[in-house]
C-alpha positions as CSV (number, residue, x, y, z in Angstrom):
1,M,8.4,-44.6,-6.9
2,S,8.0,-42.1,-9.8
3,T,7.1,-38.7,-9.4
4,T,3.5,-37.4,-10.3
5,V,1.9,-34.0,-10.4
6,D,0.3,-34.7,-7.3
7,S,3.5,-35.4,-5.2
8,V,5.0,-32.4,-6.9
9,R,2.0,-30.4,-5.4
10,D,2.5,-32.3,-2.1
11,A,6.0,-31.0,-2.0
12,L,5.0,-27.5,-2.7
13,S,2.5,-27.6,0.1
14,R,5.6,-27.5,2.3
15,V,7.0,-24.3,0.8
16,I,5.9,-21.3,2.7
17,D,5.7,-18.3,1.3
18,P,7.6,-15.6,3.5
19,N,5.3,-12.7,3.0
20,T,2.0,-14.6,3.8
21,G,3.0,-17.2,6.1
22,K,0.9,-19.7,4.1
23,D,2.2,-22.7,2.0
24,L,2.0,-22.1,-1.8
25,I,-0.8,-24.7,-2.1
26,A,-3.0,-23.2,0.6
27,G,-2.2,-19.9,-0.9
28,K,-3.5,-20.9,-4.2
29,S,-0.3,-19.5,-5.7
30,V,0.5,-22.7,-7.7
31,K,-1.2,-22.3,-11.0
32,N,0.3,-24.9,-13.2
33,V,2.3,-28.0,-12.7
34,Q,3.6,-30.1,-15.8
35,L,5.7,-33.3,-16.0
36,D,7.7,-34.4,-19.2
37,G,9.7,-37.2,-17.9
38,G,12.4,-36.0,-15.4
39,N,11.5,-32.5,-16.2
40,V,9.3,-30.2,-14.2
41,S,7.6,-27.0,-15.1
42,I,5.8,-24.9,-12.5
43,D,3.9,-21.7,-12.5
44,V,3.5,-19.6,-9.5
45,E,1.5,-16.6,-9.2
46,L,1.7,-13.9,-6.5
47,G,-1.2,-11.5,-5.7
48,Y,1.0,-8.7,-4.4
49,P,4.2,-7.1,-5.9
50,A,7.3,-8.7,-4.7
51,K,10.4,-7.7,-7.2
52,S,12.9,-8.3,-4.4
53,Q,11.2,-11.6,-3.2
54,I,10.9,-13.6,-6.4
55,D,14.3,-15.0,-6.8
56,G,14.0,-16.3,-3.3
57,I,10.6,-17.9,-3.6
58,R,11.5,-19.4,-6.9
59,Q,14.8,-21.0,-5.4
60,H,12.7,-22.7,-2.5
61,V,10.2,-24.1,-5.3
62,I,13.3,-25.5,-7.2
63,D,14.6,-27.2,-4.2
64,A,11.4,-28.6,-3.4
65,A,10.8,-30.1,-6.5
66,R,14.5,-31.3,-7.2
67,A,14.4,-33.3,-4.0
68,L,11.7,-35.5,-5.5
69,P,12.9,-38.8,-7.2
70,G,13.5,-39.0,-10.7
71,V,13.3,-35.1,-11.2
72,N,16.5,-33.8,-13.3
73,N,15.1,-30.5,-14.4
74,V,13.0,-28.0,-12.7
75,S,11.7,-24.7,-14.5
76,V,9.7,-22.3,-12.2
77,N,8.0,-19.2,-13.5
78,V,7.3,-16.6,-10.6
79,S,4.6,-13.9,-11.9
80,V,2.7,-11.2,-10.0
81,K,-1.1,-10.4,-10.7
82,I,-2.6,-7.7,-8.9
83,V,-6.3,-7.5,-9.2
84,A,-9.3,-5.2,-7.9
85,H,-10.7,-6.0,-4.4
86,A,-13.8,-5.4,-2.9
87,V,-14.8,-1.8,-1.3
88,Q,-17.5,-0.4,0.8
89,R,-20.9,-1.1,-0.3
90,G,-22.8,1.2,-2.7
91,V,-19.4,2.6,-3.9
92,K,-18.5,1.8,-7.7
93,L,-14.7,0.9,-8.6
94,M,-12.7,3.3,-10.6
95,S,-11.8,1.8,-14.1
96,N,-8.2,3.0,-14.0
97,V,-7.2,2.2,-10.2
98,R,-7.4,-1.3,-9.0
99,N,-7.1,-0.7,-5.3
100,I,-7.2,2.6,-3.2
101,I,-5.4,2.6,0.3
102,A,-6.0,5.5,2.8
103,V,-3.1,6.3,5.0
104,A,-4.6,8.2,8.0
105,S,-3.9,9.5,11.6
106,G,-6.2,10.8,14.1
107,K,-3.8,13.8,14.6
108,G,-1.1,15.8,12.9
109,G,2.5,15.6,13.3
110,V,3.0,11.7,13.6
111,G,4.7,11.3,10.1
112,K,1.6,10.4,8.1
113,S,2.8,11.9,5.0
114,T,6.2,10.7,5.5
115,T,4.8,7.2,5.8
116,A,2.5,7.6,2.8
117,V,5.1,8.7,0.5
118,N,7.7,6.1,1.4
119,L,4.8,3.3,1.3
120,A,4.0,4.5,-2.3
121,L,7.6,4.4,-3.3
122,A,8.2,1.0,-1.7
123,L,5.3,-0.5,-3.4
124,S,6.6,1.0,-6.8
125,A,10.0,-0.5,-5.9
126,E,8.7,-3.9,-5.6
127,G,7.2,-3.7,-9.1
128,A,3.6,-2.0,-8.7
129,R,2.0,0.7,-10.7
130,V,1.5,3.2,-8.1
131,G,-0.2,6.7,-7.7
132,L,-0.2,9.1,-4.7
133,L,-3.2,11.4,-3.9
134,D,-2.4,14.3,-1.7
135,A,-5.6,14.6,0.1
136,D,-4.4,17.0,2.8
137,I,-6.0,20.0,1.2
138,Y,-5.3,22.5,4.0
139,G,-1.5,21.3,4.2
140,P,-0.1,19.5,1.0
141,S,3.0,18.3,1.5
142,Q,3.7,15.6,-1.4
143,P,5.0,18.0,-3.9
144,M,8.1,18.8,-1.6
145,M,8.4,15.4,-0.8
146,M,8.1,13.9,-4.1
147,G,10.4,16.5,-5.5
148,V,7.9,17.4,-8.1
149,S,6.7,21.0,-9.2
150,G,4.7,22.6,-11.9
151,R,1.0,22.8,-13.2
152,P,-0.4,19.5,-14.5
153,D,-1.1,19.5,-18.2
154,S,-4.7,19.2,-19.5
155,H,-5.4,17.8,-22.8
156,D,-9.2,18.3,-22.9
157,G,-9.7,21.2,-20.7
158,K,-11.6,18.9,-18.2
159,T,-9.2,16.3,-16.9
160,M,-5.5,16.7,-15.8
161,E,-2.5,14.7,-16.1
162,P,-0.7,13.4,-13.0
163,L,2.8,14.7,-12.6
164,E,5.3,12.0,-11.9
165,N,8.7,11.4,-10.3
166,H,10.7,8.4,-9.0
167,G,8.1,6.4,-10.9
168,V,5.1,7.2,-8.9
169,Q,2.2,9.2,-10.3
170,V,1.3,12.2,-8.1
171,A,-1.7,14.6,-7.8
172,S,-2.0,17.4,-5.3
173,I,-3.7,20.6,-4.7
174,G,-0.3,22.0,-4.1
175,F,0.3,21.9,-7.6
176,M,-2.4,24.5,-8.6
177,I,-1.8,27.1,-5.6
178,D,1.1,29.4,-4.5
179,P,3.1,27.5,-1.9
180,D,2.6,30.5,0.7
181,Q,-1.1,30.8,-0.2
182,P,-3.5,29.5,2.5
183,M,-6.5,27.3,1.6
184,V,-9.4,29.2,3.4
185,W,-11.8,26.9,2.3
186,R,-15.0,25.7,4.1
187,G,-15.6,21.9,4.3
188,P,-17.7,21.4,1.2
189,I,-15.3,23.2,-1.1
190,V,-12.7,21.2,0.4
191,T,-14.5,17.7,-0.3
192,Q,-15.4,19.0,-3.5
193,A,-11.7,19.6,-4.4
194,L,-10.7,16.4,-3.1
195,Q,-13.3,14.3,-5.5
196,Q,-12.2,16.4,-8.5
197,L,-8.5,15.6,-7.9
198,L,-9.3,12.0,-7.4
199,E,-11.7,11.6,-10.4
200,Q,-10.5,14.2,-12.9
201,T,-6.8,12.9,-12.8
202,N,-6.0,10.5,-15.5
203,W,-4.4,8.0,-13.3
204,R,-2.6,5.5,-15.6
205,D,-3.7,2.0,-14.8
206,L,-2.7,1.9,-11.0
207,D,-2.5,-1.3,-9.1
208,Y,-2.4,1.0,-6.0
209,L,-3.4,4.4,-5.1
210,I,-2.2,5.7,-1.9
211,V,-4.2,8.4,-0.6
212,D,-2.4,10.9,2.2
213,M,-5.3,12.0,4.4
214,P,-5.6,15.0,6.3
215,P,-5.4,14.5,10.0
216,G,-8.6,14.0,12.2
217,T,-12.0,12.6,11.2
218,G,-13.9,15.6,9.8
219,D,-15.8,16.2,6.5
220,V,-12.8,15.1,4.2
221,Q,-12.4,11.9,5.9
222,L,-16.3,11.2,5.9
223,T,-16.4,12.1,2.1
224,L,-13.6,9.9,1.5
225,S,-15.3,7.1,3.3
226,Q,-18.7,7.5,1.5
227,K,-17.8,8.3,-2.1
228,V,-14.4,7.0,-2.8
229,P,-13.9,3.2,-3.3
230,V,-11.3,2.6,-0.6
231,T,-9.7,-0.9,-0.2
232,G,-8.4,-0.5,3.2
233,A,-6.6,2.0,5.5
234,V,-3.4,1.9,7.1
235,I,-3.4,4.1,10.5
236,V,-0.1,6.0,11.6
237,T,0.6,7.0,15.2
238,T,3.5,7.4,17.5
239,P,3.8,5.4,20.9
240,Q,2.7,8.5,22.8
241,D,-0.8,8.2,24.6
242,I,-2.1,11.3,23.1
243,A,-1.2,10.1,19.6
244,L,-2.7,6.7,20.4
245,L,-6.1,8.3,21.8
246,D,-6.7,10.2,18.4
247,A,-5.5,7.2,16.2
248,R,-8.2,5.0,17.9
249,K,-10.8,7.5,17.1
250,G,-9.6,7.4,13.3
251,L,-9.7,3.7,13.4
252,K,-13.2,3.5,14.7
253,M,-14.3,6.0,12.1
254,F,-13.3,3.8,9.4
255,E,-14.7,0.7,11.0
256,K,-18.1,2.5,11.3
257,V,-18.1,3.3,7.6
258,G,-17.1,-0.4,6.5
259,I,-13.6,0.3,5.4
260,P,-11.1,-2.6,6.6
261,I,-8.1,-1.7,8.8
262,L,-4.9,-3.1,6.8
263,G,-3.0,-2.4,10.1
264,I,-1.1,0.1,12.2
265,V,2.5,1.8,11.5
266,E,4.2,3.1,14.7
267,N,6.1,6.1,13.7
268,M,9.1,7.6,15.8
269,S,9.1,4.3,17.9
270,M,12.7,5.0,18.9
271,H,15.0,8.0,18.8
272,V,18.4,6.9,17.5
273,C,21.1,9.6,18.2
274,S,23.1,10.5,15.0
275,N,26.4,11.0,17.1
276,C,26.5,7.7,19.1
277,G,23.9,5.6,17.8
278,H,22.1,5.3,21.4
279,A,18.4,4.6,21.1
280,E,15.8,6.0,23.2
281,P,11.9,5.7,23.4
282,I,11.2,9.4,23.9
283,F,7.6,9.1,23.1
284,G,7.0,6.0,25.0
285,Q,7.2,2.3,24.1
286,G,4.7,-0.4,22.7
287,G,2.0,1.9,22.2
288,G,1.1,0.8,18.7
289,E,1.4,-3.0,19.3
290,T,-1.0,-2.5,22.1
291,M,-3.7,-0.9,20.1
292,C,-3.3,-3.4,17.5
293,R,-4.2,-6.0,20.3
294,D,-7.1,-3.9,21.5
295,F,-8.5,-3.9,18.1
296,G,-7.6,-7.2,16.6
297,V,-5.4,-5.5,13.7
298,D,-2.3,-6.3,12.4
299,F,1.0,-4.2,13.6
300,L,2.7,-3.7,10.3
301,G,6.0,-2.2,11.5
302,A,7.7,0.4,13.7
303,L,10.0,3.3,12.4
304,P,12.7,5.1,14.1
305,L,12.8,8.7,14.7
306,T,16.1,9.5,12.8
307,M,17.2,12.8,11.1
308,S,17.8,11.1,7.9
309,I,14.1,10.3,7.3
310,R,13.2,14.1,7.8
311,E,16.1,15.4,5.5
312,Q,15.7,12.9,2.7
313,A,11.9,13.9,2.7
314,D,12.5,17.5,2.7
315,S,14.8,17.1,-0.2
316,G,12.4,15.5,-2.4
317,R,14.1,12.1,-2.2
318,P,12.4,10.1,0.5
319,T,14.3,7.3,2.3
320,V,13.0,4.6,-0.2
321,V,14.6,6.2,-3.2
322,A,17.5,8.0,-1.2
323,D,18.8,5.1,0.5
324,P,17.1,2.0,-1.0
325,D,19.5,-0.5,0.7
326,G,19.5,1.0,4.1
327,Q,17.7,-0.4,7.2
328,V,14.7,2.3,7.3
329,A,14.1,1.6,3.7
330,Q,13.9,-2.2,4.3
331,I,11.5,-1.3,7.0
332,Y,9.2,0.8,4.6
333,R,9.6,-2.1,1.9
334,G,8.7,-4.7,4.5
335,I,5.4,-2.7,5.6
336,A,4.5,-2.1,2.0
337,R,4.7,-5.9,1.3
338,K,2.5,-6.5,4.4
339,V,-0.2,-4.0,3.0
340,A,-0.1,-5.7,-0.5
341,V,-0.5,-9.1,1.2
342,K,-3.6,-7.8,3.4
343,V,-5.1,-6.3,0.3
344,A,-4.4,-9.6,-1.7
345,E,-6.2,-11.6,1.0
346,K,-9.4,-9.5,0.8
347,A,-12.3,-10.5,-1.4
348,K,-11.8,-9.9,-5.1
349,D,-14.0,-7.4,-6.6
350,M,-16.9,-9.2,-8.5
351,T,-19.0,-6.4,-10.0
352,S,-17.4,-6.5,-13.3
353,K,-18.4,-10.0,-13.5
354,F,-22.2,-9.3,-13.4
355,P,-24.1,-8.2,-16.4
356,S,-25.6,-5.0,-16.4
357,I,-29.6,-5.2,-16.5
358,V,-31.2,-2.6,-18.4
359,I,-35.2,-2.2,-18.4
360,K,-36.6,-0.7,-21.6
361,N,-40.2,0.4,-22.0
362,D,-41.2,-0.7,-25.6
């Protein structure tokens, strides 16, 4: 019995992508199978950034194909293609940003900004082109966390260039004000500033723009939900009941405006003593997972409360770049891959496929 293209595809239907949980055929990742005698070449295309996963996936494909009769040599090319996905109805996509992910919380103090910056850095570490928009106008913290300072350049007097560090493009109101200057602005001015930051920054061909949202469910959140093309939202909470109460409000707000929830991150899930390593759930236990079950959304991961996360963010070198091989960085990278997979599974944006209809009066 000789090997055929169909038998190769059948073998690949038993290779499971560890990130999606689907086999490569059902996940439509196999794009091309060619046979030439005992030589097999296979193209696999992933819809999410996975630099750390590619070698493992390639080896699984090689092993599956080599087990077939008459196969002597297997060539496997694994590539990544990140495309734009559908957003809220009536909101137009940005030409230079494929997917916008809002990182939100119902209340402050739950580690939302730390999660947002490490999510951005983790997606970048996996090979994506990533930007970070600091939408917390009243309390911009990303300049410090990303270790960037200075005023953005403007080549035309109308738009500005994003600042960059650790491979991530950054825009923040914090670059334009004195660090000690309070933002005594009313809601309409804040929302206008946010839109300008988003639309007048010359983002350079981004796969993902992570938006660090201000806490709460007020004017800024509503403006972002109604006027900014958001692909999905990540909700950050702690296990504490009072944090979960507000996180539920944030989740329901996104549901009301038609923005999908990509999942929930539970921050400070366990305090780890820096002296003895003893772990204790000082904010409660299992709250994030319970919330996921209640709302039918994915639990993306749980992060410990450790001094190193805070110290690294304060120093301008967040955990993913300060300790890339450490346990916490691996948790962030796992969360980032889950988020990217959830985005990849969403409906693709088809607006660019439709012709523009122009009516002229002759």
